[in-house]
TIROFI-123171 format. One line per 8 residues: number of its first residue (from 1); for each residue x, y, z of C-alpha. Coordinates in steps of 0.25 Angstrom, whole numbers. Example, Ala and Ser with C-alpha at 12.3 -4.5 7.8 and 13.67 -1.06 7.14 Angstrom:
<pts>
1) 49:-18:31  55:-4:29
</pts>
This chain:
<pts>
1) -314:-183:383  -321:-186:370  -335:-191:372  -343:-198:361  -358:-200:361  -367:-209:353  -375:-204:341  -388:-205:349
9) -382:-196:360  -376:-186:350  -389:-185:342  -397:-183:355  -388:-172:359  -389:-166:346  -404:-166:346  -404:-159:360
17) -394:-148:355  -401:-146:342  -414:-143:350  -408:-131:356  -401:-126:343  -406:-119:331  -409:-129:319  -396:-133:312
25) -387:-127:322  -380:-140:327  -377:-144:313  -371:-131:310  -362:-132:322  -358:-146:317  -355:-141:303  -347:-129:308
33) -338:-139:316  -337:-148:304  -333:-137:295  -322:-132:304  -316:-146:304  -317:-147:289  -310:-134:288  -299:-139:297
41) -297:-151:289  -296:-143:276  -286:-133:281  -277:-145:285  -274:-147:270  -277:-133:265  -289:-124:267  -304:-124:268
49) -306:-114:256  -305:-121:243  -305:-135:249  -314:-146:244  -324:-152:254  -332:-164:251  -344:-167:260  -350:-181:261
57) -364:-178:266  -375:-187:271  -388:-185:276  -393:-178:289  -385:-170:299  -371:-176:296  -373:-171:282  -378:-158:286
65) -366:-155:295  -357:-159:283  -364:-149:273  -365:-138:283  -350:-139:286  -348:-140:270  -355:-127:269  -346:-120:279
73) -334:-125:271  -339:-121:258  -341:-107:264  -326:-107:268  -323:-110:253  -322:-125:253  -327:-132:241  -338:-141:247
81) -346:-152:240  -355:-162:246  -359:-176:242  -372:-180:248  -374:-195:251  -389:-193:254  -394:-181:246  -408:-183:249
89) -405:-182:264  -395:-171:265  -396:-160:275  -403:-149:266  -399:-137:274  -384:-141:275  -384:-144:260  -389:-130:257
97) -379:-124:266  -368:-131:258  -373:-127:245  -375:-113:249  -361:-112:254  -356:-117:240  -355:-132:243  -359:-142:232
105) -365:-155:232  -359:-167:223  -368:-176:216  -359:-188:218  -346:-194:223  -338:-190:210  -329:-180:215  -321:-178:203
113) -326:-164:200  -324:-160:215  -309:-162:215  -301:-165:227  -307:-165:240  -301:-159:253  -311:-164:263  -322:-174:263
121) -332:-172:274  -340:-185:278  -354:-181:282  -361:-194:277  -367:-200:289  -361:-196:302  -366:-202:316  -379:-206:309
129) -373:-217:300  -374:-232:303  -368:-244:296  -357:-237:287  -359:-229:275  -369:-233:264  -362:-239:251  -364:-226:243
137) -359:-217:254  -347:-226:257  -344:-226:242  -345:-210:242  -335:-210:254  -325:-219:247  -326:-210:235  -323:-197:242
145) -314:-200:253  -303:-208:245  -295:-196:243  -286:-188:252  -296:-178:258  -299:-179:273  -312:-184:277  -320:-177:288
153) -332:-185:294  -344:-177:300  -347:-182:314  -343:-196:311  -337:-204:299  -349:-209:290  -351:-224:291  -345:-226:306
161) -354:-229:318  -355:-217:327  -359:-224:340  -350:-237:339  -338:-234:330  -341:-245:321  -339:-244:306  -349:-253:299
169) -347:-250:285  -340:-240:276  -337:-227:283  -330:-214:281  -315:-213:286  -313:-199:290  -301:-191:293  -308:-182:303
177) -322:-182:309  -330:-170:315  -340:-175:325  -351:-166:331  -355:-164:346  -349:-177:351  -340:-188:347  -347:-201:343
185) -341:-215:347  -338:-219:333  -328:-208:332  -320:-213:343  -321:-229:341  -315:-237:330  -317:-241:319  -326:-228:317
193) -316:-219:324  -305:-223:313  -315:-217:303  -316:-204:310  -302:-198:310  -299:-185:318  -311:-181:327  -316:-167:329
201) -328:-164:338  -337:-152:334  -344:-146:346  -359:-143:342  -364:-141:357  -368:-155:359  -360:-158:372  -371:-153:382
209) -381:-162:375  -373:-175:376  -373:-184:389  -362:-184:399  -359:-199:396  -353:-201:382  -353:-215:375  -338:-214:372
217) -327:-206:377  -312:-204:374  -302:-199:384  -293:-188:380  -279:-184:386  -285:-176:397  -295:-187:401  -283:-197:402
225) -274:-188:409  -285:-186:420  -286:-201:422  -271:-204:422  -266:-209:436  -255:-200:439  -247:-204:452  -247:-193:463
233) -236:-190:473  -240:-201:483  -242:-212:472  -234:-224:473  -234:-236:464  -245:-243:471  -254:-230:471  -251:-229:456
241) -257:-243:453  -251:-257:453  -256:-265:441  -255:-279:439  -252:-286:426  -255:-300:423  -250:-302:408  -240:-309:399
249) -236:-323:398  -224:-332:394  -229:-330:379  -232:-315:381  -223:-309:391  -223:-295:383  -238:-293:387  -234:-293:402
257) -223:-283:399  -232:-274:391  -243:-274:401  -234:-270:412  -228:-259:403  -241:-253:401  -244:-253:416  -231:-247:420
265) -230:-237:409  -245:-234:412  -243:-229:426  -244:-241:435  -237:-239:449  -233:-254:448  -236:-266:440  -237:-280:445
273) -235:-291:434  -240:-305:436  -237:-316:426  -227:-324:418  -220:-311:411  -214:-306:424  -200:-307:418  -203:-300:405
281) -210:-289:414  -199:-287:424  -188:-286:412  -196:-275:406  -202:-268:419  -194:-272:432  -203:-263:440  -215:-273:438
289) -219:-282:450  -220:-296:444  -227:-309:449  -228:-322:442  -243:-323:445  -254:-324:448  -258:-310:447  -265:-310:461
297) -252:-313:467  -244:-302:460  -248:-291:471  -258:-280:472  -262:-272:460  -272:-261:457  -275:-267:443  -272:-279:435
305) -269:-281:420  -271:-295:415  -270:-302:401  -260:-297:392  -251:-308:386  -257:-318:397  -259:-329:386  -269:-340:389
313) -263:-349:400  -270:-353:412  -261:-344:420  -265:-333:411  -280:-336:414  -277:-337:429  -270:-323:429  -283:-317:422
321) -292:-323:432  -283:-319:444  -283:-304:439  -298:-304:437  -300:-309:451  -292:-297:457  -299:-285:463  -292:-274:455
329) -295:-268:441  -290:-278:430  -287:-276:415  -288:-288:406  -282:-288:393  -277:-298:382  -277:-312:386  -284:-309:399
337) -296:-305:391  -297:-320:386  -294:-326:399  -303:-318:408  -316:-324:413  -327:-314:409  -335:-317:422  -323:-314:431
345) -321:-300:423  -336:-297:425  -336:-300:440  -324:-292:444  -326:-280:454  -314:-273:450  -312:-266:436  -309:-274:424
353) -303:-269:411  -303:-277:398  -294:-273:387  -297:-281:374  -294:-278:360  -305:-281:349  -301:-296:348  -302:-298:363
361) -315:-290:364  -321:-298:353  -317:-311:361  -323:-306:374  -336:-302:367  -337:-314:358  -338:-306:345  -329:-305:333
369) -317:-295:334  -323:-287:322  -335:-284:330  -327:-278:341  -319:-270:332  -331:-265:324  -339:-261:337  -328:-258:348
377) -338:-249:356  -348:-260:357  -338:-270:360  -331:-263:372  -344:-259:378  -349:-274:377  -336:-279:383  -337:-269:395
385) -351:-273:398  -349:-288:396  -336:-289:405  -340:-278:415  -326:-272:412  -319:-260:407  -315:-264:392  -304:-257:384
393) -306:-262:370  -293:-260:363  -292:-256:348  -291:-245:338  -300:-237:348  -299:-242:362  -312:-242:370  -315:-243:385
401) -328:-247:390  -333:-251:404  -347:-257:408  -358:-247:409  -361:-235:402  -348:-227:403  -343:-221:390  -333:-230:382
409) -320:-224:381  -312:-224:368  -297:-221:368  -292:-211:357  -277:-213:358  -276:-227:351  -267:-229:340  -265:-241:330
417) -251:-243:335  -257:-249:348  -260:-261:339  -247:-268:343  -245:-280:352  -244:-277:367  -250:-264:367  -263:-269:374
425) -254:-275:385  -248:-261:387  -263:-255:388  -267:-266:398  -255:-262:407  -257:-247:406  -272:-248:409  -270:-258:420
433) -260:-247:426  -272:-237:425  -281:-247:432  -271:-249:443  -270:-234:445  -285:-233:448  -291:-228:435  -305:-233:432
441) -305:-245:422  -311:-236:411  -301:-225:413  -289:-234:414  -293:-241:401  -295:-228:394  -283:-221:399  -275:-233:396
449) -279:-234:382  -277:-219:380  -263:-219:386  -260:-232:378  -264:-225:365  -256:-213:368  -243:-221:371  -245:-229:358
457) -245:-216:350  -233:-211:358  -225:-224:356  -229:-226:341  -229:-211:336  -234:-217:323  -225:-229:323  -226:-244:327
465) -226:-246:342  -224:-258:352  -233:-260:364  -221:-257:373  -219:-244:367  -233:-240:370  -231:-244:385  -218:-236:385
473) -225:-224:380  -236:-224:390  -229:-214:400  -229:-204:388  -243:-206:385  -246:-202:400  -238:-190:398  -246:-186:385
481) -259:-187:392  -255:-179:404  -248:-168:396
</pts>
């Protein structure tokens, strides 16, 4: 599992570690790992010896890491030059090391005399930056990153917010980021994550100084595999979990079909469907147990999914209220989010999972959609606390939060091909089946998002994909995780 920590936590850990190490040892560890990553990038398109490396160097430790790494590359035969964004605040010892190794300092952003560049290293601000790049730094970045050379960010792309994932102004867009000691939340949460490129964590010995509880975590294959509900020899359809689906309408029968598809392909032992889309559901999935409604009359279930394609009729509102009155875990999506009574959600004793996209989250919070998209971490935490529910905030990076101080989870498998009609209905059914199988709400939402992303990648393979294809690919995603 990837763990991410706030800047304050990382700095406290670094301070504790530096107190036990010789002066400068921690920076040299970071620089050594950074130099190796630079060398790997350079070798992809040629070799380190004779390559041309441009360092964008800011003040403080981030600039020091960059300069020390540049010195290592220069000793290996690379032509290294540095542009200093704050010459009066540069790390003096690191600059001396670069010059002693044969590196040079450029007087301005005119690179005509330097010739082509094979690698740009962004060491302007790192985790200490706030509010985007200053105008002069932003102009410098535009001038030197407009070519074909890859850009590698040091610790964090300059200009993005380390703790929140926000991008509040001009920022570097890197092809890769080398971060030290621990991941930072902004490397995993969009929009900042979209600026980071491929991530590489350099171990500088910080693990023992970090607290057990991170601020953010991302499940990896092994974590998901350990949570997957796999039937045993004595399992039957009821022990595997029966999920109820209250979805669809005369206008949107397809939502019912897709939610049921997600549940069936997601491992449910059985699916009970309650609603007006029974004919469409049975035509596609004859194994479904159908009932015209209300949901409470459909039969016993271990979890409910309510909302996709319900519309805004009085019958739809009644279905949402009926489901929320049950004593089993409930997932509320789409139209259900508009129709649910907030007080009824907060007063439930069984688990509740809400799965809004940014627009729905904005409506629930009473803020503009742009505010949610710019501050996804704050939004998902606020929703979880306000509604006393586990919240899965869909989007370019899916976030899962629950009330209290447990770490927010971020899903690393998302793909832009999921931005298609009906894919959220499939996710709802899938996550509902995991709730019915007995997974805790945060685990069900996290595993559901992970499998959903993997299935989309499998189904699309770089080409357009429909929601029904994502549902069909779910068993293959299970196999991928368990392989």
